[in-house]
C-alpha distance (Angstrom), angle and dihedral (degrees) to the residues before:
residue distance angle dihedral
M1 . . .
T2 3.79 . .
S3 3.79 119.0 .
V4 3.81 90.4 -143.9
P5 3.82 115.2 95.3
V6 3.80 112.9 -108.6
A7 3.80 127.4 -144.6
I8 3.78 135.5 -174.6
V9 3.81 118.7 -152.1
T10 3.81 121.3 -171.7
G11 3.77 123.5 -156.0
A12 3.79 84.5 32.3
A13 3.79 100.3 151.9
G14 3.79 97.5 84.0
G15 3.79 149.6 -13.4
I16 3.80 116.1 20.4
G17 3.81 93.0 -4.9
D18 3.79 93.8 57.1
A19 3.80 90.7 46.8
V20 3.82 90.8 50.3
C21 3.80 91.5 51.1
R22 3.80 90.2 52.9
R23 3.81 92.4 45.9
L24 3.80 94.6 49.9
T25 3.79 92.3 44.9
A26 3.80 89.4 53.2
D27 3.81 88.2 49.9
G28 3.81 91.3 57.0
F29 3.80 102.0 -97.6
A30 3.77 124.4 138.6
V31 3.81 98.4 -128.7
V32 3.78 128.3 -152.9
G33 3.79 106.7 -162.0
A34 3.80 111.5 -156.8
D35 3.79 125.7 -169.1
L36 3.78 140.7 134.4
N37 3.81 85.8 -98.2
G38 3.78 97.7 20.5
P39 3.80 137.4 114.2
F40 3.81 88.3 -86.9
P41 3.83 107.9 35.4
L42 3.81 110.3 -131.8
D43 3.78 136.6 164.5
V44 3.80 100.5 -160.4
T45 3.81 91.0 -151.0
S46 3.83 91.4 62.0
E47 3.81 119.8 92.9
D48 3.80 89.4 -163.9
G49 3.79 90.4 51.8
W50 3.79 92.1 53.6
Q51 3.81 90.5 47.8
R52 3.81 90.7 53.1
L53 3.79 88.9 50.8
A54 3.81 91.9 49.3
D55 3.81 90.1 49.9
H56 3.81 90.9 49.0
V57 3.80 93.9 50.6
T58 3.79 92.6 45.2
T59 3.81 93.5 49.1
R60 3.80 96.7 41.0
F61 3.80 101.4 38.5
G62 3.79 110.2 6.9
R63 3.79 93.1 -139.3
L64 3.81 146.2 55.8
D65 3.79 123.1 -150.7
A66 3.79 104.7 166.4
L67 3.79 139.1 21.5
V68 3.79 122.5 -168.9
N69 3.81 110.6 -165.3
N70 3.79 97.9 -159.3
A71 3.81 105.3 140.9
G72 3.79 112.2 116.0
I73 3.78 145.8 146.1
V74 3.78 134.0 -156.5
H75 3.80 133.4 -147.2
R76 3.80 120.4 -169.0
S77 3.79 116.9 -153.8
P78 3.81 140.2 126.5
I79 3.78 110.5 -106.5
A80 3.82 95.6 -111.7
S81 3.80 91.8 62.7
H82 3.80 99.0 30.8
S83 3.80 108.9 123.1
L84 3.78 122.6 -133.8
G85 3.79 89.4 -129.0
A86 3.80 92.6 57.2
W87 3.81 91.0 45.9
E88 3.80 92.2 52.0
R89 3.81 93.6 44.9
V90 3.82 93.9 52.0
L91 3.82 92.9 46.2
S92 3.80 90.5 45.9
V93 3.81 95.3 53.4
N94 3.79 100.5 34.9
A95 3.80 103.1 35.5
T96 3.81 107.3 19.2
G97 3.81 91.5 39.7
T98 3.80 89.8 55.2
F99 3.81 91.2 47.5
L100 3.80 92.0 51.1
G101 3.79 91.4 48.4
C102 3.79 92.8 51.3
R103 3.79 91.5 46.5
M104 3.80 90.8 51.8
A105 3.81 94.5 46.2
V106 3.79 100.6 49.9
P107 3.84 99.0 71.5
L108 3.81 90.9 45.9
M109 3.79 91.9 49.1
R110 3.79 91.6 47.2
A111 3.79 88.6 55.0
S112 3.81 89.5 48.7
G113 3.79 93.3 51.4
G114 3.80 96.9 -107.0
G115 3.77 141.2 -33.0
S116 3.77 148.5 -178.2
I117 3.80 129.0 -89.6
V118 3.79 115.8 -164.8
N119 3.80 115.1 -168.9
V120 3.78 115.3 -163.3
S121 3.79 106.7 -139.3
S122 3.82 121.8 156.9
T123 3.76 141.6 -129.4
A124 3.81 79.6 -92.4
G125 3.80 85.3 67.3
I126 3.81 91.7 65.0
Q127 3.81 102.8 33.0
G128 3.79 137.1 29.8
V129 3.80 121.6 -95.8
A130 3.80 121.1 -163.3
H131 3.81 117.6 -122.8
L132 3.82 92.0 15.2
P133 3.80 101.8 86.4
A134 3.81 98.1 144.6
Y135 3.79 94.8 40.5
T136 3.80 92.6 47.7
A137 3.80 92.7 47.1
S138 3.80 91.2 48.5
K139 3.79 93.7 50.3
F140 3.82 92.2 47.9
A141 3.80 85.6 53.2
V142 3.81 90.1 53.8
T143 3.80 90.0 50.3
G144 3.80 92.6 51.0
L145 3.80 93.7 44.2
T146 3.80 89.7 52.2
K147 3.79 93.4 54.7
S148 3.79 93.2 45.5
L149 3.80 93.3 51.3
A150 3.81 92.7 44.1
L151 3.80 89.2 59.9
E152 3.79 93.1 44.6
L153 3.79 97.5 47.6
A154 3.81 107.2 32.2
S155 3.80 94.0 96.4
E156 3.82 89.4 56.6
G157 3.78 95.0 55.3
I158 3.81 94.0 -106.2
R159 3.78 112.4 131.4
V160 3.82 122.5 -159.8
N161 3.81 121.6 -167.9
S162 3.80 135.7 162.8
V163 3.78 127.9 -135.3
H164 3.80 118.8 -150.7
P165 3.79 113.4 -161.7
G166 3.75 121.0 -172.3
S167 3.79 119.2 -155.7
V168 3.81 111.0 -16.1
R169 3.77 127.0 -177.2
T170 3.81 101.0 -115.3
P171 3.82 136.2 128.8
M172 3.84 89.6 -97.7
T173 3.81 92.1 60.2
R174 3.79 96.8 45.1
G175 3.79 108.5 133.1
F176 3.82 92.3 22.3
E177 3.78 99.6 73.6
S178 3.80 103.8 127.7
V179 3.80 115.2 144.7
E180 3.80 92.9 -163.9
G181 3.78 110.4 136.7
I182 3.81 95.1 12.0
P183 3.82 107.7 122.9
A184 3.81 91.6 -153.8
G185 3.81 88.2 59.3
R186 3.80 95.8 -134.6
L187 3.78 145.1 62.6
A188 3.79 120.3 -97.7
D189 3.76 121.8 -104.2
A190 3.80 115.8 -124.6
D191 3.81 89.5 -119.9
E192 3.81 90.0 62.6
I193 3.80 90.8 56.1
A194 3.79 89.7 45.7
D195 3.80 92.0 54.2
L196 3.81 90.6 57.3
I197 3.79 92.2 46.1
G198 3.79 90.0 49.0
F199 3.80 89.7 55.3
L200 3.80 91.8 50.2
A201 3.80 92.7 47.1
S202 3.78 91.4 53.5
P203 3.82 132.9 72.9
R204 3.82 87.7 -107.4
S205 3.82 87.3 85.3
A206 3.81 94.7 46.4
Y207 3.83 95.0 137.4
S208 3.80 96.1 48.1
T209 3.78 119.6 95.2
G210 3.78 134.4 140.6
A211 3.80 89.8 19.5
Q212 3.79 132.3 136.3
F213 3.79 112.5 -134.5
I214 3.81 109.4 -161.3
I215 3.81 117.6 -160.0
D216 3.78 108.0 174.5
G217 3.81 110.5 123.1
G218 3.80 90.0 -101.5
D219 3.80 94.2 -58.0
T220 3.81 95.7 137.1
A221 3.82 97.1 33.1
G222 3.77 93.9 102.6
R223 3.80 96.6 41.3
L224 3.82 107.8 45.3
């Protein structure tokens, strides 16, 4: 078993995921970046895919200290024209993918003596957003799952927290980059989100579990 802490990051090929991989690497983690087109190929909706990842981490490192469930997709549509297929796909990636990741990580973290799970939700996981019904529902699911698992796992030294970014400058938000209503007057950089996730993945946040960490430039300050 390696003495270096080990982290898995999903959605690692770009945007927030890439920034998190760089942040954790700089913090001394051995990082396994997983993505459909990533260093470790993973479809987060696949049980078999998660099992292959668990086997890889166990064989290569013998431990798991942090999991960042970051993979996600978005579909914009008013409810009257929102297809069932799009609804199911968004829920499958964002909510079920996070569930499968947590389920995979817990036995490995138990064997390692504890760990940190960071689930990337959204400000859409704490407030409604028009024309994003599937995305909003999926991110509320991530928020609720996080709190449930935090209660279940705290006594075993496994912490589970959610991060709630507002508008971030990433490929997924291209074309939807308005700063209207954001007190900070700008979008976040992915590195800023990664810095918060790095803190939560590390022992520096040892007393934080079941918490919602909002990072949105003050966007929700007057509404929540």
